[in-house]
C-alpha positions in Angstrom: -11.0 -2.8 46.3 -11.9 -1.6 42.8 -8.7 0.6 42.7 -5.2 0.7 44.1 -3.1 3.9 44.0 -6.1 5.6 42.3 -5.7 3.3 39.3 -8.7 1.0 38.6 -8.4 -2.7 38.4 -10.8 -2.8 35.4 -11.5 -0.2 32.7 -13.8 0.1 29.7 -12.4 1.2 26.3 -14.0 4.6 26.5 -12.3 5.6 29.7 -9.3 7.8 30.0 -7.1 5.2 31.6 -7.8 2.8 28.7 -5.2 4.5 26.4 -2.4 4.4 29.0 0.1 1.9 28.0 1.4 1.3 31.5 -2.1 0.5 32.7 -3.7 -1.6 29.9 -0.6 -2.8 27.9 0.1 -2.4 24.2 -2.9 -4.4 22.8 -5.4 -2.8 25.2 -4.1 0.7 24.5 -4.3 0.3 20.8 -7.8 -1.1 21.0 -8.9 1.8 23.2 -7.3 4.4 20.8 -9.2 2.9 17.8 -12.4 2.7 19.8 -12.2 6.3 20.9 -11.4 7.4 17.3 -14.7 5.8 16.1 -13.4 2.7 14.4 -15.6 -0.5 14.7 -14.1 -2.5 17.6 -15.9 -5.3 19.4 -17.1 -4.3 22.9 -14.4 -4.9 25.5 -13.0 -4.1 28.9 -9.5 -4.5 30.3 -8.2 -5.9 33.5 -5.4 -3.5 34.2 -1.7 -4.0 35.1 -2.7 -2.7 38.6 -4.8 -5.8 39.1 -1.9 -8.0 37.9 0.5 -6.2 40.3 -2.0 -6.7 43.1 -2.0 -10.4 42.5 1.8 -10.6 42.3 2.1 -9.0 45.7 0.3 -12.0 47.2 2.3 -14.1 49.6 2.3 -17.0 47.1 3.8 -15.0 44.2 5.8 -12.1 45.6 9.2 -13.9 45.1 8.6 -14.7 41.4 10.7 -11.8 39.9 13.7 -12.4 42.2 13.7 -16.1 41.0 13.8 -15.0 37.3 16.7 -12.6 37.9 19.0 -15.6 38.7 18.0 -17.8 35.7 20.6 -18.9 33.2 18.6 -18.6 29.9 21.2 -20.8 28.1 20.3 -23.6 30.5 17.1 -24.7 28.7 16.1 -27.2 31.4 16.5 -24.7 34.2 14.6 -22.1 32.2 11.7 -24.4 31.5 11.5 -25.8 35.1 11.4 -22.3 36.6 8.9 -21.2 34.0 6.6 -24.2 34.7 6.7 -23.6 38.5 5.8 -19.9 38.1 3.0 -20.6 35.7 1.5 -23.2 38.0 1.7 -20.9 41.0 -0.1 -18.1 39.2 -2.7 -20.4 37.6 -3.6 -21.9 41.0 -3.7 -18.7 43.0 -7.0 -17.8 44.8 -8.3 -14.4 43.7 -10.3 -12.3 46.2 -14.0 -12.3 46.0 -14.0 -8.6 45.4 -11.8 -8.9 42.4 -13.8 -11.8 40.9 -17.1 -9.9 41.4 -15.6 -6.8 39.8 -14.6 -8.8 36.7 -17.9 -10.6 36.5 -19.9 -7.4 36.8 -18.0 -6.0 33.8 -18.6 -9.2 31.9 -22.4 -8.8 32.6 -22.3 -5.3 31.3 -20.6 -6.6 28.2 -23.5 -9.1 27.8 -26.0 -6.2 28.1 -24.2 -4.3 25.3 -24.4 -7.4 23.1 -28.0 -8.2 24.0 -26.9 -11.7 25.1 -27.0 -12.9 28.7 -24.0 -15.3 28.2 -21.7 -14.2 25.4 -18.5 -15.8 24.4 -15.4 -13.6 24.8 -11.8 -13.6 23.7 -9.3 -13.3 26.5 -6.2 -11.6 25.2 -2.9 -10.9 27.0 -1.7 -7.3 26.8 1.8 -6.7 28.1 3.3 -3.2 28.6 6.2 -4.1 26.3 4.3 -5.6 23.4 2.8 -4.1 20.2 5.3 -1.3 20.3 7.2 0.3 17.4 10.6 -1.0 18.6 9.6 -4.4 19.9 7.3 -7.3 18.8 6.1 -9.8 21.3 3.4 -11.1 18.9 2.5 -14.7 19.8 4.5 -14.9 23.0 1.6 -14.3 25.4 -1.6 -16.3 25.5 -5.0 -15.7 23.9 -8.1 -17.8 24.4 -11.1 -17.7 22.1 -14.7 -18.4 22.7 -14.4 -18.4 26.5 -17.6 -19.0 28.5 -18.5 -17.2 31.7 -17.6 -20.2 33.9 -14.1 -20.4 32.5 -13.4 -16.7 32.4 -11.4 -16.3 35.7 -9.2 -19.4 35.0 -8.3 -18.1 31.5 -7.4 -14.7 32.9 -5.0 -16.3 35.3 -3.5 -18.4 32.5 -3.0 -15.1 30.5 -1.1 -13.6 33.5 1.0 -16.8 33.7 1.9 -16.6 30.0 4.1 -13.6 30.9 6.5 -16.2 32.4 6.8 -18.7 29.6 10.3 -19.9 28.8 10.1 -18.1 25.5 8.9 -14.8 27.0 11.5 -14.8 29.8 14.3 -15.6 27.3 13.2 -12.9 24.9 13.2 -10.2 27.6 16.6 -11.2 28.9 18.1 -11.2 25.4 16.4 -7.8 24.6 17.7 -6.4 28.0 14.1 -5.7 29.1 13.8 -5.6 32.9 11.3 -8.2 34.1 10.3 -5.9 36.9 9.0 -3.2 34.6 7.0 -5.5 32.3 3.4 -6.0 33.5 0.4 -7.7 32.0 -3.1 -6.5 31.4 -5.9 -8.8 30.0 -8.4 -7.7 27.4 -11.8 -9.2 27.6 -13.4 -8.8 24.2 -16.7 -9.7 22.8 -16.2 -12.8 20.5 -17.0 -12.2 16.9 -18.2 -15.3 15.1 -16.1 -14.7 12.0 -17.3 -15.8 8.6 -14.1 -14.5 7.1 -11.1 -13.1 8.9 -7.4 -12.4 8.4 -4.6 -9.8 8.6 -4.0 -6.6 6.8 -0.7 -4.7 6.5 -1.0 -1.0 5.6 2.4 -1.1 3.9 4.1 -3.9 2.0 6.2 -5.7 4.7 8.5 -7.2 2.1 9.2 -4.3 -0.3 8.5 -1.5 2.2 6.2 0.3 -0.3 3.8 2.5 1.6 1.3 2.8 -1.2 0.3 -0.9 -1.0 -2.0 -2.7 1.4 -1.4 -6.4 1.8 -4.4 -8.6 2.8 -4.5 -12.3 3.7 -7.9 -13.9 4.4 -9.4 -17.2 5.3 -12.7 -18.7 6.4 -13.7 -18.8 10.0 -11.5 -17.4 12.8 -8.1 -15.9 12.0 -6.3 -18.3 14.4 -5.7 -20.8 11.5 -3.9 -18.0 9.5 -1.8 -16.4 12.2 -0.7 -19.8 13.4 0.4 -20.8 10.0 -2.0 -23.7 9.7 -3.6 -22.6 6.4 -2.6 -21.1 3.0 -4.8 -18.0 2.8 -6.0 -15.9 0.0 -3.5 -13.2 -0.7 -4.2 -9.7 -2.1 -2.0 -6.8 -3.0 -3.8 -3.5 -3.3 -2.3 -0.3 -4.7 -3.6 3.1 -3.4 -2.4 6.3 -5.0 -2.2 9.7 -3.4 -5.7 10.5 -4.7 -7.0 7.3 -2.9 -7.7 5.5 -6.2 -7.6 1.8 -5.5 -6.5 -1.1 -7.7 -6.3 -4.7 -6.7 -3.1 -5.7 -8.5 -2.4 -9.2 -7.1 -4.8 -12.1 -6.3 -3.5 -15.4 -5.2 -6.3 -17.8 -4.1 -5.0 -20.1 -1.3 -6.2 -23.6 -0.6 -7.7 -22.7 2.8 -7.8 -26.4 3.5 -9.0 -26.0 7.1 -10.9 -23.4 9.1 -11.5 -22.9 12.8 -14.8 -22.0 14.4 -16.2 -21.7 17.9 -17.8 -24.6 19.7 -21.2 -24.2 21.4 -19.7 -25.4 24.7 -16.7 -23.1 24.5 -13.3 -23.2 22.8 -12.7 -23.8 19.2 -12.6 -26.7 16.7 -10.8 -27.3 13.4 -12.9 -28.4 10.4 -11.9 -29.5 6.9 -13.0 -26.9 4.3 -15.3 -28.2 1.6 -13.5 -28.8 -1.7 -15.7 -26.2 -3.6 -15.0 -23.5 -1.0 -11.3 -24.0 -1.2 -11.3 -22.6 -4.8 -13.5 -19.6 -4.0 -12.2 -16.3 -2.8 -13.0 -15.7 0.9 -13.5 -12.0 0.2 -15.3 -10.3 -2.7 -13.7 -7.3 -4.4 -16.2 -5.0 -2.6 -14.9 -6.1 0.8 -11.3 -6.1 -0.2 -11.6 -2.4 -1.2 -13.6 -1.6 2.0 -10.9 -3.2 4.1 -8.0 -1.6 2.3 -9.6 1.9 2.7 -10.2 1.3 6.4 -6.7 0.1 6.9 -5.3 3.3 5.4 -7.6 5.4 7.6 -6.3 3.6 10.6 -2.7 4.2 9.5 -3.5 7.9 9.0 -4.9 8.1 12.5 -1.5 6.8 13.8 0.3 9.6 12.0 1.1 7.3 9.1 2.8 4.7 11.2 2.3 1.5 9.2 0.0 -1.0 11.0 -0.4 -4.7 11.2 -4.2 -5.3 11.7 -6.3 -8.3 12.5 -9.9 -8.1 11.2 -13.1 -10.0 10.9 -16.3 -9.9 8.8 -19.6 -11.1 10.3 -23.0 -10.5 8.8 -21.3 -8.1 6.2 -19.9 -6.0 9.0 -16.2 -5.3 9.4 -14.5 -5.4 12.8 -10.9 -4.6 13.8 -9.8 -7.0 16.4 -6.2 -5.9 16.9 -3.7 -3.3 15.7 0.0 -3.1 16.2 2.9 -1.2 14.5 4.9 -3.0 11.8 8.3 -3.1 13.3 10.4 -4.2 10.4 10.2 -1.3 8.0 12.9 1.3 7.4 11.6 4.8 8.1 10.8 7.0 5.1 11.6 10.7 4.8 9.4 13.4 6.3 6.7 14.7 4.0 6.8 11.5 1.9 3.5 10.1 3.0 0.8 10.1 0.3 3.3 10.2 -2.6 2.4 7.5 -5.0 5.2 8.0 -7.5 8.4 6.0 -6.9 11.4 7.9 -5.9 15.1 6.7 -5.9 17.1 8.0 -2.9 20.9 7.5 -2.6 22.5 7.4 0.8 24.9 10.3 1.2 26.7 8.6 4.0 27.1 5.3 2.3 28.8 7.0 -0.7 31.3 8.4 1.8 31.7 5.0 3.5 29.9 6.4 6.6 27.1 4.0 7.6 26.3 5.2 11.1 23.5 7.7 11.9 24.4 11.4 11.6 24.4 13.9 14.4 22.1 16.9 13.9 25.2 19.1 13.6 26.7 16.9 11.0 23.4 16.8 9.0 23.1 20.6 9.2 26.7 21.1 8.1 26.2 18.9 5.0 23.0 20.7 4.1 24.8 24.0 4.3 27.7 22.8 2.1 25.2 21.4 -0.5 23.2 24.7 -0.4 26.4 26.6 -1.2 27.2 24.2 -4.1 23.7 24.8 -5.5 24.2 28.5 -5.4 27.5 28.2 -7.3 25.7 26.2 -10.0 23.0 28.9 -10.0 20.2 26.3 -9.5 19.3 27.2 -5.9 16.1 28.8 -7.1 14.7 25.6 -8.4 16.4 23.2 -6.0 16.5 23.1 -2.2 18.2 21.1 0.5 15.5 21.7 3.0 13.2 19.0 4.3 10.2 21.3 4.7 8.4 21.3 1.4 6.1 24.1 2.5 9.0 26.5 2.7 9.1 26.6 -1.1 6.8 24.0 -2.8 8.1 25.0 -6.3 11.6 23.9 -5.6 12.8 20.3 -6.1 13.8 19.2 -2.6 16.8 16.9 -3.2 17.8 16.3 0.5 15.7 13.9 2.6 16.2 12.8 6.2 15.2 9.3 7.4 16.5 7.4 10.4 19.0 10.1 11.2 20.7 9.6 7.8 20.8 12.0 4.9 19.4 10.8 1.5 19.8 12.5 -1.9 16.8 12.3 -4.3 18.4 11.2 -7.6 15.1 10.3 -9.3 15.4 13.3 -11.7 18.8 12.3 -12.8 17.8 8.7 -13.5 14.7 9.7 -15.4 16.5 12.4 -17.4 16.6 12.1 -21.2 20.3 12.2 -20.9 20.4 8.9 -19.2 17.6 7.0 -21.0 19.8 4.0 -21.0 19.1 3.7 -17.2 15.4 4.5 -16.9 13.9 4.3 -13.4 11.2 2.0 -14.6 13.8 -0.7 -14.8 14.6 -0.5 -11.1 13.3 -3.6 -9.3 11.0 -2.1 -6.6 10.9 -5.6 -5.1 14.4 -5.0 -3.8 12.9 -2.6 -1.2 
């Protein structure tokens, strides 16, 4: 019973199935991709969506999805009552001995890799509709830290049940995501006893600048930070196209509490010593190491900006999670790696046309602009083409992003003829 429909119930991160979103969910797929690309990821395995589906086909649970279809999400009491009943049903279901033994066998192999006969693990939900470029389910499904062997199966069932919280059901309904196509895998990951941990954004999520890495750090586990329980240290790091790095902003947070693992499982919250509150959790050396690694990870995702969770233990850096940043407006093609600021004007907005352009419309406008450049006899130095390689000596004034056409007006604004409006005065914080 290790497989169903030729899809395994459990996979390791180095296996082919481990990168398939429909089998291991968003979190599991991202971890497997990073692991297979050689980044330092804690040892882990994934209980696949096929195991989840196998459990849902049980007599006790097979009617769950039909119940959800009839819920009125605006009726809070009904939503919470149905959610509670479903979660209780899944949490109390009896798994087959074959499935339990399969999971425990993989856990034992995880212990062997870690040279520890009874390691703590993180049990993380990994849904097929989370950690995607167009949706963010962050925080909706459960994660359990410092889980012991004896509690492993119970925590896995609780992760499955978290797919049916009132919040998750309501979010899917409002986002028009069919409950029947969303499945849940569970990542079982070696627990790193973090000395310092936090998050890193490979682009500035506020301004949208792609040449900045934003790092927040705190003592202990990152749970205190991502749950908003602590004011972390905050760093803004500038990286130019030559990969020169400069730490431009340092704000030392109070870090009033920190969370650590307990010897008998689970976590506990401690008050941070007054002296440590005033000390940076990360040295400059580790800030730069983390910023460089963050940009390497972004590059491996074809420059898709990433939201990373990380941890330092014994001077070793681990990546715990990676997900796309979903709030940034796309930048034009061939703009990655440019460290100089550019000012782009929306061609459509000037015309009062705010909707995305069709490919035919964009091609027509480029053709008209090209004719205009020839009339002005500047077509040899200026181009409307996106592909810089077609003629790298030309100034490419037309950019395409999010199916909209943009005109690069940086040269105009920085020209000596318009010194009264230098580009340096533009507030880049406006995004």
